[in-house]
Backbone as CSV, one residue per row, in Angstrom:
resi,resn,N_x,N_y,N_z,CA_x,CA_y,CA_z,C_x,C_y,C_z
1,MET,76.117,147.314,97.002,76.375,147.629,98.394,75.312,147.031,99.312
2,LYS,74.059,147.022,98.844,72.981,146.521,99.684,73.089,145.013,99.917
3,LYS,73.472,144.262,98.864,73.534,142.805,98.987,74.546,142.358,100.048
4,PRO,75.792,142.865,100.040,76.724,142.459,101.105,76.245,142.876,102.496
5,LEU,75.630,144.060,102.598,75.139,144.521,103.889,74.010,143.624,104.389
6,LEU,73.073,143.251,103.506,71.987,142.353,103.892,72.523,140.985,104.303
7,LEU,73.533,140.496,103.592,74.136,139.219,103.948,74.771,139.289,105.333
8,LEU,75.478,140.376,105.612,76.106,140.554,106.919,75.048,140.593,108.022
9,ILE,73.968,141.321,107.794,72.885,141.407,108.781,72.266,140.032,108.999
10,ALA,72.056,139.279,107.913,71.483,137.940,108.036,72.401,137.016,108.825
11,LEU,73.698,137.084,108.556,74.646,136.236,109.275,74.706,136.588,110.753
12,VAL,74.674,137.871,111.073,74.674,138.281,112.468,73.380,137.818,113.134
13,GLY,72.279,137.927,112.442,71.000,137.478,112.986,70.971,135.984,113.225
14,PHE,71.559,135.205,112.303,71.611,133.757,112.461,72.595,133.334,113.534
15,SER,73.547,134.180,113.873,74.610,133.759,114.790,74.067,133.335,116.154
16,SER,72.944,133.894,116.562,72.395,133.468,117.847,71.820,132.062,117.761
17,ALA,71.361,131.643,116.568,70.820,130.302,116.397,71.858,129.332,115.862
18,ALA,72.975,129.834,115.433,74.003,128.981,114.834,74.993,128.523,115.890
19,THR,75.753,127.519,115.519,76.750,126.972,116.417,78.126,127.369,115.931
20,SER,78.938,127.870,116.830,80.323,128.168,116.489,81.165,126.987,116.911
21,PHE,81.824,126.358,115.975,82.604,125.175,116.275,83.913,125.260,115.534
22,ALA,85.001,125.229,116.273,86.345,125.341,115.701,86.429,126.582,114.812
23,ASP,85.901,127.694,115.302,85.949,128.992,114.635,85.151,129.063,113.339
24,ALA,84.288,128.094,113.053,83.446,128.156,111.860,82.015,128.422,112.304
25,LEU,81.351,129.309,111.612,79.950,129.571,111.886,79.139,128.544,111.111
26,LEU,78.487,127.643,111.833,77.704,126.588,111.209,76.227,126.866,111.409
27,LEU,75.495,126.900,110.311,74.072,127.164,110.349,73.315,125.863,110.156
28,THR,72.297,125.633,110.950,71.483,124.436,110.819,70.697,124.505,109.507
29,VAL,70.713,123.395,108.754,69.972,123.304,107.491,69.166,122.009,107.478
30,LYS,68.171,121.957,106.593,67.342,120.755,106.474,67.978,119.716,105.561
31,ALA,68.808,120.151,104.628,69.407,119.222,103.663,70.757,119.747,103.202
32,THR,71.590,118.813,102.723,72.876,119.169,102.122,72.994,118.415,100.799
33,PRO,73.925,118.807,99.949,74.121,118.077,98.688,74.625,116.648,98.893
34,TYR,75.059,116.301,100.095,75.624,114.978,100.370,74.620,113.995,100.952
35,ASP,73.415,114.421,101.213,72.442,113.577,101.911,72.197,112.234,101.226
36,ASN,72.032,112.214,99.915,71.772,110.950,99.214,72.962,110.009,99.307
37,GLN,74.167,110.530,99.165,75.373,109.707,99.237,75.540,109.077,100.614
38,MET,75.045,109.742,101.631,75.298,109.320,103.008,74.262,108.343,103.549
39,SER,73.360,107.871,102.716,72.309,106.986,103.210,72.874,105.732,103.879
40,ARG,73.989,105.213,103.410,74.599,104.008,104.004,75.120,104.256,105.421
41,ILE,75.524,105.470,105.717,76.130,105.735,107.028,75.226,106.544,107.955
42,ARG,74.063,106.932,107.475,73.142,107.712,108.318,72.852,107.028,109.645
43,PRO,72.650,105.682,109.676,72.422,105.032,110.981,73.584,105.235,111.958
44,VAL,74.800,105.315,111.464,75.959,105.549,112.331,75.870,106.943,112.942
45,LEU,75.490,107.916,112.129,75.419,109.299,112.605,74.297,109.506,113.615
46,THR,73.205,108.784,113.468,72.023,109.040,114.290,71.868,108.085,115.470
47,THR,72.738,107.091,115.591,72.674,106.176,116.725,73.160,106.883,117.986
48,ALA,72.400,106.749,119.039,72.779,107.375,120.310,74.009,106.683,120.884
49,GLY,74.825,107.458,121.561,76.037,106.924,122.161,75.804,106.451,123.581
50,ALA,76.888,106.112,124.235,76.844,105.657,125.627,76.358,106.787,126.528
51,ALA,75.889,106.416,127.711,75.333,107.397,128.644,76.393,108.316,129.246
52,ASN,77.622,107.822,129.408,78.660,108.674,130.000,79.870,108.733,129.068
53,ASP,80.544,109.827,129.109,81.688,110.050,128.228,82.938,109.424,128.837
54,ARG,83.397,108.336,128.222,84.619,107.670,128.657,85.740,107.911,127.654
55,THR,85.595,108.923,126.865,86.542,109.164,125.781,87.631,110.117,126.226
56,SER,88.863,109.643,126.218,89.998,110.497,126.552,90.772,110.813,125.274
57,LEU,91.549,111.861,125.324,92.374,112.236,124.190,93.349,111.118,123.836
58,GLY,93.897,110.445,124.837,94.822,109.337,124.591,94.170,108.199,123.826
59,VAL,92.931,107.850,124.196,92.203,106.787,123.504,91.888,107.215,122.075
60,VAL,91.467,108.458,121.888,91.180,108.959,120.543,92.436,108.884,119.676
61,ASN,93.576,109.245,120.222,94.831,109.168,119.466,95.160,107.719,119.077
62,GLU,94.872,106.764,119.965,95.072,105.350,119.620,94.173,104.946,118.456
63,TRP,92.911,105.357,118.510,91.978,105.038,117.427,92.429,105.668,116.117
64,MET,92.894,106.913,116.196,93.357,107.593,114.981,94.559,106.877,114.377
65,THR,95.495,106.462,115.218,96.673,105.733,114.734,96.244,104.437,114.052
66,ASP,95.306,103.729,114.675,94.805,102.482,114.107,94.188,102.727,112.725
67,LEU,93.342,103.741,112.611,92.690,104.041,111.326,93.680,104.600,110.304
68,ARG,94.644,105.375,110.765,95.659,105.957,109.867,96.459,104.864,109.176
69,GLU,96.640,103.724,109.854,97.430,102.637,109.297,96.693,101.824,108.233
70,ILE,95.395,102.030,108.088,94.644,101.365,107.019,95.025,102.047,105.709
71,PRO,95.392,101.276,104.676,95.788,101.899,103.404,94.683,102.796,102.839
72,TYR,95.095,103.838,102.142,94.145,104.780,101.548,93.776,104.333,100.137
73,GLN,92.487,104.384,99.845,91.990,104.213,98.483,90.636,104.907,98.408
74,TYR,90.487,105.795,97.414,89.232,106.525,97.259,88.111,105.565,96.861
75,HIS,86.923,105.774,97.431,85.727,105.011,97.084,84.597,106.001,96.846
76,LEU,83.890,105.819,95.759,82.773,106.703,95.443,81.665,106.578,96.495
77,VAL,81.405,105.354,96.939,80.360,105.087,97.920,80.966,105.162,99.325
78,TRP,80.232,105.762,100.257,80.685,105.853,101.650,80.746,104.454,102.239
79,LYS,81.889,104.072,102.784,82.030,102.789,103.454,81.460,102.887,104.867
80,THR,80.909,101.785,105.326,80.429,101.730,106.706,81.624,101.471,107.629
81,PRO,81.491,101.766,108.915,82.583,101.464,109.840,82.987,99.989,109.830
82,SER,82.030,99.088,109.709,82.358,97.658,109.658,83.229,97.341,108.448
83,GLU,82.938,97.952,107.316,83.754,97.735,106.118,85.160,98.296,106.309
84,VAL,85.266,99.460,106.940,86.577,100.070,107.190,87.373,99.198,108.158
85,GLU,86.730,98.717,109.197,87.420,97.939,110.208,87.804,96.539,109.738
86,SER,87.385,96.166,108.524,87.847,94.903,107.941,89.300,95.029,107.489
87,ARG,89.846,96.258,107.572,91.248,96.578,107.281,91.545,96.670,105.785
88,GLU,90.509,96.588,104.929,90.731,96.829,103.505,90.913,98.327,103.316
89,ALA,91.485,98.704,102.185,91.748,100.118,101.907,90.466,100.940,102.048
90,SER,90.630,102.170,102.558,89.498,103.069,102.769,89.942,104.500,102.488
91,ASP,88.975,105.375,102.377,89.296,106.778,102.133,88.936,107.621,103.344
92,CYS,89.041,108.934,103.185,88.806,109.850,104.302,87.395,109.727,104.856
93,LYS,86.429,109.507,103.991,85.037,109.404,104.436,84.851,108.208,105.359
94,GLY,85.341,107.064,104.924,85.196,105.849,105.712,85.930,105.924,107.040
95,LYS,87.158,106.448,107.004,87.943,106.543,108.238,87.301,107.515,109.225
96,ALA,86.791,108.633,108.732,86.148,109.609,109.616,84.879,109.028,110.242
97,VAL,84.081,108.311,109.461,82.848,107.728,109.986,83.162,106.611,110.990
98,ALA,84.205,105.823,110.732,84.597,104.774,111.678,85.030,105.398,113.011
99,LEU,85.781,106.488,112.958,86.189,107.177,114.183,84.975,107.781,114.882
100,TYR,84.052,108.356,114.129,82.826,108.920,114.691,82.074,107.845,115.481
101,ARG,81.930,106.652,114.890,81.207,105.574,115.578,81.915,105.177,116.874
102,ARG,83.238,105.040,116.831,83.985,104.673,118.040,83.782,105.717,119.137
103,MET,83.833,106.976,118.739,83.696,108.043,119.737,82.295,108.055,120.337
104,LYS,81.278,107.964,119.502,79.907,107.985,120.013,79.617,106.755,120.866
105,ALA,80.146,105.592,120.482,79.938,104.373,121.260,80.551,104.492,122.651
106,ASN,81.531,105.375,122.801,82.179,105.583,124.096,81.711,106.867,124.770
107,GLY,80.605,107.400,124.290,79.960,108.515,124.971,80.467,109.898,124.628
108,ALA,81.327,110.026,123.630,81.823,111.357,123.275,80.660,112.235,122.820
109,SER,80.684,113.467,123.256,79.677,114.434,122.819,80.385,115.559,122.080
110,ASN,79.608,116.406,121.459,80.142,117.544,120.698,81.110,117.099,119.611
111,VAL,80.743,116.030,118.898,81.533,115.518,117.772,80.753,115.763,116.496
112,ARG,81.431,116.249,115.478,80.802,116.468,114.177,81.628,115.829,113.077
113,LEU,80.937,115.219,112.123,81.552,114.771,110.876,81.517,115.968,109.942
114,VAL,82.667,116.333,109.397,82.761,117.531,108.562,83.175,117.150,107.149
115,ILE,82.525,117.761,106.183,82.918,117.657,104.773,83.359,119.044,104.357
116,GLY,84.547,119.133,103.805,85.056,120.435,103.394,86.299,120.294,102.554
117,LYS,87.163,121.258,102.671,88.425,121.273,101.925,89.568,121.209,102.925
118,ARG,90.541,120.381,102.636,91.702,120.309,103.535,92.485,121.612,103.472
119,ALA,92.483,122.243,102.308,93.082,123.570,102.112,92.150,124.344,101.194
120,PRO,92.139,125.671,101.294,91.238,126.459,100.440,91.445,126.201,98.946
121,THR,92.652,125.797,98.559,92.942,125.569,97.138,92.709,124.122,96.698
122,SER,92.285,123.245,97.614,92.050,121.842,97.269,90.952,121.730,96.220
123,ARG,91.173,120.849,95.264,90.163,120.621,94.227,89.109,119.621,94.680
124,MET,89.487,118.701,95.542,88.573,117.671,96.025,88.148,117.987,97.467
125,THR,86.999,117.466,97.834,86.571,117.620,99.222,87.252,116.559,100.085
126,HIS,87.164,116.759,101.381,87.806,115.887,102.354,86.852,115.749,103.542
127,ALA,86.973,114.653,104.288,86.132,114.444,105.469,87.013,114.243,106.699
128,TRP,86.588,114.814,107.818,87.295,114.696,109.093,86.276,114.932,110.202
129,LEU,86.719,114.851,111.446,85.856,115.138,112.586,86.354,116.374,113.305
130,GLU,85.439,117.044,113.963,85.776,118.109,114.900,85.142,117.731,116.221
131,TRP,85.900,117.929,117.297,85.469,117.499,118.627,85.746,118.628,119.602
132,GLU,84.699,119.055,120.280,84.842,120.109,121.278,84.775,119.487,122.657
133,THR,85.815,119.726,123.443,85.883,119.188,124.796,86.030,120.347,125.784
134,SER,86.008,120.033,127.054,86.223,121.064,128.067,87.667,121.580,128.026
135,ASN,88.559,120.837,127.397,89.969,121.248,127.265,90.277,121.929,125.943
136,GLY,89.265,122.141,125.103,89.474,122.803,123.820,88.886,122.017,122.666
137,SER,89.008,122.582,121.464,88.484,121.962,120.247,89.615,121.269,119.493
138,TYR,89.262,120.139,118.864,90.252,119.339,118.140,89.769,119.006,116.738
139,VAL,90.707,118.934,115.814,90.487,118.415,114.472,91.008,116.986,114.492
140,LEU,90.159,116.039,114.088,90.513,114.618,114.079,90.487,114.134,112.632
141,ASP,91.659,113.892,112.058,91.769,113.489,110.662,92.618,112.220,110.562
142,PRO,91.981,111.048,110.692,92.747,109.800,110.658,93.269,109.429,109.277
143,THR,92.963,110.198,108.259,93.532,109.951,106.937,94.965,110.463,106.865
144,PHE,95.219,111.631,107.455,96.540,112.259,107.363,97.291,112.327,108.688
145,ASN,96.590,112.248,109.816,97.228,112.466,111.115,97.100,111.243,112.010
146,TYR,98.102,111.043,112.838,98.088,109.960,113.818,97.485,110.397,115.144
147,THR,97.383,111.697,115.369,96.858,112.208,116.630,95.955,113.406,116.386
148,ALA,95.160,113.719,117.402,94.282,114.887,117.348,95.124,116.155,117.321
149,THR,94.613,117.163,116.632,95.292,118.448,116.540,94.386,119.517,117.135
150,ARG,94.928,120.315,118.036,94.127,121.413,118.603,93.710,122.342,117.470
151,ALA,92.457,122.743,117.473,91.902,123.550,116.392,92.672,124.847,116.181
152,GLU,93.129,125.478,117.266,93.844,126.748,117.105,95.197,126.561,116.418
153,LYS,95.737,125.341,116.406,97.008,125.085,115.730,96.821,124.803,114.235
154,VAL,95.597,124.495,113.849,95.311,124.213,112.443,95.373,125.497,111.626
155,GLY,94.859,126.575,112.163,94.877,127.852,111.457,93.766,127.971,110.441
156,LYS,93.686,129.110,109.847,92.614,129.424,108.895,92.903,128.892,107.492
157,ARG,94.117,128.433,107.237,94.513,128.028,105.892,94.301,126.543,105.621
158,SER,93.752,125.808,106.579,93.482,124.401,106.327,92.211,123.987,107.059
159,TYR,91.657,122.866,106.626,90.417,122.330,107.177,89.292,123.373,107.119
160,VAL,88.862,123.644,105.913,87.800,124.613,105.646,86.475,123.853,105.543
161,PRO,85.595,123.991,106.536,84.334,123.234,106.505,83.356,123.788,105.475
162,LEU,82.609,122.885,104.857,81.497,123.262,103.991,80.182,122.801,104.615
163,TYR,80.160,121.536,105.060,78.975,120.944,105.677,79.408,120.112,106.874
164,ALA,78.501,119.920,107.826,78.795,119.100,108.987,77.540,118.350,109.416
165,TYR,77.776,117.225,110.087,76.701,116.375,110.576,76.998,116.017,112.025
166,ALA,75.981,116.094,112.867,76.091,115.687,114.268,74.762,115.053,114.641
167,GLY,74.746,113.743,114.782,73.487,113.053,115.017,72.575,113.259,113.817
168,ALA,71.356,113.657,114.069,70.408,113.912,112.987,70.497,115.350,112.464
169,LYS,71.332,116.176,113.088,71.453,117.581,112.678,72.425,117.732,111.521
170,LYS,72.093,118.679,110.651,72.930,118.990,109.492,73.259,120.473,109.524
171,PHE,74.465,120.807,109.103,74.925,122.188,109.139,75.578,122.557,107.814
172,ARG,75.548,123.850,107.537,76.265,124.419,106.400,77.132,125.538,106.952
173,ALA,78.390,125.541,106.546,79.305,126.577,107.030,78.928,127.914,106.392
174,ALA,78.942,128.957,107.195,78.601,130.293,106.696,79.560,130.725,105.603
175,SER,80.827,130.297,105.678,81.788,130.674,104.634,81.355,130.142,103.281
176,ALA,80.659,128.976,103.256,80.142,128.443,101.994,79.043,129.353,101.451
177,LEU,78.221,129.939,102.357,77.181,130.858,101.922,77.789,132.120,101.334
178,VAL,78.813,132.643,101.977,79.447,133.883,101.516,80.127,133.641,100.178
179,ALA,80.768,132.493,100.011,81.522,132.207,98.785,80.611,132.099,97.577
180,GLN,79.348,131.723,97.774,78.447,131.553,96.639,77.755,132.847,96.244
181,ASN,77.797,133.867,97.074,77.104,135.126,96.760,77.983,136.085,96.023
């Protein structure tokens, strides 16, 4: 009884320092299990974007359609956006990072690269973006979708975050902490 209560108290205490994004409680962490794998794309994540946000939902949907049309093929190593944009087959990781770069280059803010499960029962992890705008939060998955999906339409049964990256910041979803205890 004490362990669940202490966990609840810790989560409530962290909530003031944590970020709520697309209904997931994300806690800032110093490292994730994916850090070594992501060394090739870290410069993409940490490069500063444009000074003003010129990113519209319509433009994002065009980019997603473009990336969605690239054939899918799993790669153990994270592809860089330049490799993805060569139009050779790519996987969810490469497509998500390529979209992240396009968005940041056009000044989009409040964008996160997310690693998680597309569904709670998925055996493999999946990568997508989450974007918070003044008009609401969106799930951006150019592997499966041609357009952005409002986060509230995704529901709790899909797109379960485990880890997220935004610039140099790293996050761990609180649900991942609860699941391991």
